[in-house]
N, C-alpha and C positions, 0 to 999 in steps of 0.2 A: 574380886571378880563377880561374885554373886550379886553385889549391890549394883554394879555397872549393868548387869543383865536386867535386873529389876527396873532400874532407872530407864534403860532403853525401852523396855516393854511398856513402862508407864508413859513415856513420851510418845510411843507409837499409838497407844490407846487414846491418848489425848488428841493426837493428830487425826485419828480416825473419827473421833467424836466431832471434832471441829469440821472436818470435811463433810460428814453426814449433815450437820447443821447447815452448812453452806448449800449443799445440794437441795435440802428441803426448802430453804429460803428462796432459792432460785426457782424451784417448781411453783411455790406459792406466788412469787412475783409474776411468773409466766401465766398462771391461771388468772390472776387479777387483771393482767393486761388483756387477756383474751376476753374476759367478761366486760371490761370497759369498751373494747372494740365492738363487741356484739351489741351492747347497749347503744352505742353511737350509731351503728349501722341500722338498728331497729328504729332509732329516733329519726334518722334520715328517711328511711322508708315510710314511716308514719307521716312525716311532714309532706313528702311527695304525694302520698295517697290522699292526704287531706286537701292539698292544693288541687289535685286532679278532681276530687269529688266536688270541691267548691266550684271549679270551672264547669263541671257537668251540670251542677245545679243552676248556675247562672245561664247556661246555654240550653237548659231543658226545653224551653219553649221553641228553640230552633229545631230540635230533633237530631242535631248533628252529633251530640255527645256520644251516643251509643255506637254510632257508625265509626267515629274516630278512635274510640278507645277499646274496641273489641278486635282482637287479632286472631 
């Protein structure tokens, strides 16, 4: 009976370790996904800002750029 209890305890401990590892891996995957999304969002914002600035530079002689892009 004592061996059965020890075996059950050992199995429970292994299961807890495995579950903790799974939780930690999930957290890491979630963090990585959030970082990728943030990098992508910043890249898109940078691209839009670069396009807007290029358009402003090309329209600078017209004087319309500042009027259109200030809100």
